[in-house]
C-alpha positions in Angstrom: 40.7 -1.5 84.2 37.4 0.3 84.9 35.1 -2.3 86.2 38.0 -3.5 88.7 38.6 0.1 90.2 34.7 0.5 90.1 34.6 -2.3 92.4 37.7 -0.8 94.5 36.5 2.2 95.0 32.5 1.2 95.9 33.3 -1.7 98.0 36.7 -1.7 99.0 36.4 -4.3 101.6 35.1 -7.1 99.0 38.3 -5.8 96.8 40.3 -6.3 100.2 39.0 -9.8 100.6 39.0 -10.9 97.0 42.8 -9.6 97.1 43.9 -10.8 100.5 41.3 -11.5 102.9 40.7 -15.0 101.9 44.2 -16.1 102.5 43.7 -15.4 106.3 41.2 -16.9 108.8 39.3 -14.1 110.8 41.5 -11.5 109.3 40.1 -7.9 109.0 40.9 -4.8 106.8 42.5 -1.9 108.6 40.7 1.3 108.3 44.0 2.4 106.5 43.5 -0.5 103.9 40.3 0.1 102.9 40.9 3.9 102.2 43.8 3.4 100.4 42.1 0.6 98.4 39.3 3.2 97.7 41.5 5.3 96.3 42.9 3.2 94.0 40.2 2.0 92.8 39.3 5.9 91.8 43.0 6.5 90.3 41.9 3.1 88.5 39.0 5.0 86.7 40.2 7.5 86.0 43.1 6.3 84.2 41.2 3.5 82.5 38.6 6.7 81.5 41.6 8.6 80.4 43.4 5.4 78.1 39.7 4.8 77.0 39.4 8.6 75.6 42.4 8.9 74.1 42.1 5.3 71.9 39.2 7.2 70.4 40.2 10.1 69.7 44.1 9.3 68.1 42.8 6.6 65.5 43.8 9.1 62.6 45.2 12.1 64.0 48.4 11.5 62.1 46.1 11.4 58.6 43.7 14.3 59.9 47.4 16.2 60.4 48.1 15.2 57.0 45.1 17.1 55.4 45.8 20.0 57.6 49.3 20.0 56.3 48.4 19.8 52.3 45.8 22.4 53.1 48.9 24.9 54.5 51.0 23.8 51.8 48.6 25.0 49.3 47.9 28.3 51.3 51.8 29.4 51.5 51.8 29.0 47.6 54.0 25.8 47.6 52.7 24.6 44.2 54.9 24.3 41.6 52.7 23.0 38.4 49.8 20.8 38.3 49.7 18.3 35.1 46.7 16.1 33.7 46.8 13.4 31.6 48.3 9.3 32.7 49.4 9.5 28.4 49.5 13.0 26.9 50.2 15.2 29.9 49.4 19.0 30.2 50.4 21.1 32.6 47.7 23.3 33.7 48.4 27.5 33.1 48.9 29.5 36.3 45.2 30.6 36.0 43.8 27.3 35.9 45.9 26.1 38.6 45.4 28.3 40.9 41.6 27.7 40.1 42.4 24.0 40.9 44.1 25.0 44.0 41.4 27.2 45.3 38.9 24.8 44.6 40.7 22.2 46.8 41.0 24.9 49.7 37.4 25.2 49.6 36.6 21.3 49.5 36.6 19.4 52.8 38.9 16.4 52.5 37.1 13.1 53.6 39.2 10.0 54.5 38.2 6.8 52.8 40.4 3.5 52.2 40.5 2.5 48.8 41.7 -1.2 49.8 43.1 -3.3 46.9 40.9 -1.4 44.4 42.5 0.4 41.8 41.9 1.9 38.2 40.5 5.6 37.5 39.6 7.7 34.7 42.6 9.8 34.7 45.3 11.0 36.9 46.5 14.6 37.9 50.0 15.1 39.7 50.8 18.3 42.1 54.4 19.0 41.9 55.4 21.4 45.0 58.7 23.5 44.8 60.6 21.4 47.2 60.4 18.7 43.9 57.5 16.2 45.9 54.5 15.8 44.1 50.9 14.1 45.4 48.5 11.8 42.8 45.1 12.6 42.3 43.2 10.3 40.9 40.5 11.2 38.8 37.1 9.2 39.6 38.8 6.2 41.3 37.2 4.0 43.5 35.2 6.7 45.5 33.4 7.8 42.0 35.3 11.7 42.6 38.4 13.2 42.8 40.9 11.5 45.0 44.8 12.6 46.7 46.4 9.4 47.0 49.2 10.4 49.5 52.0 8.3 50.2 52.7 9.5 53.8 49.4 7.9 55.0 48.0 5.1 55.1 44.2 7.0 53.8 43.2 8.4 50.8 40.8 11.3 50.5 38.1 12.5 48.6 37.5 16.1 47.6 34.5 16.9 48.3 33.8 19.4 45.5 30.9 19.1 42.5 33.1 22.2 41.4 36.4 20.8 41.2 34.5 17.8 39.4 32.6 19.8 37.0 35.4 22.1 35.9 37.3 19.0 34.8 34.5 17.7 33.1 33.9 21.2 31.4 37.8 22.1 30.4 39.2 18.7 29.9 36.3 16.6 28.8 38.1 15.5 25.7 40.5 13.8 27.3 38.6 12.4 30.3 36.0 11.2 27.4 39.4 9.3 25.7 40.6 8.7 28.5 37.7 6.6 29.6 37.2 4.8 25.7 41.1 3.7 26.5 39.6 1.7 29.7 37.0 0.7 28.4 38.1 -0.8 25.1 41.4 -2.5 27.1 
């Protein structure tokens, strides 16, 4: 669309000839036809530019919106509980829950696509007051701590060394036990 618009804006006679002039012998376009062609070309360039910019900027809009909404839910105190463990589930104390929430709030949520890769050393689950829940995968495909929302096609790595270290320090026995189970299975 942009190329056609540029040709129409810069060379309106050529654009007129390609569109209509070749059909008639010794025909010439009027000044009005050339001006309308030039204006149409400018409009096509503008529309093409808008389409290019909007297609580049809206690629992950829904996923970005999810990350913002997730952090807003954390900020609003909507977390009911956080549980850790796939086999033996442990519910975090109120103090631990608040510590984890704060570390997640402070961290960047980096989107990534895990594809068909599955597996982890452990899992957490955040349950919200409205009874919805979200899986947090510990050391999954990204090698870090990940959010796997059901509402988006994108997974998010929680970019926080502090959170990784907190987990290893406070739940190291759970981490080692699950890693050994995964190793021998």
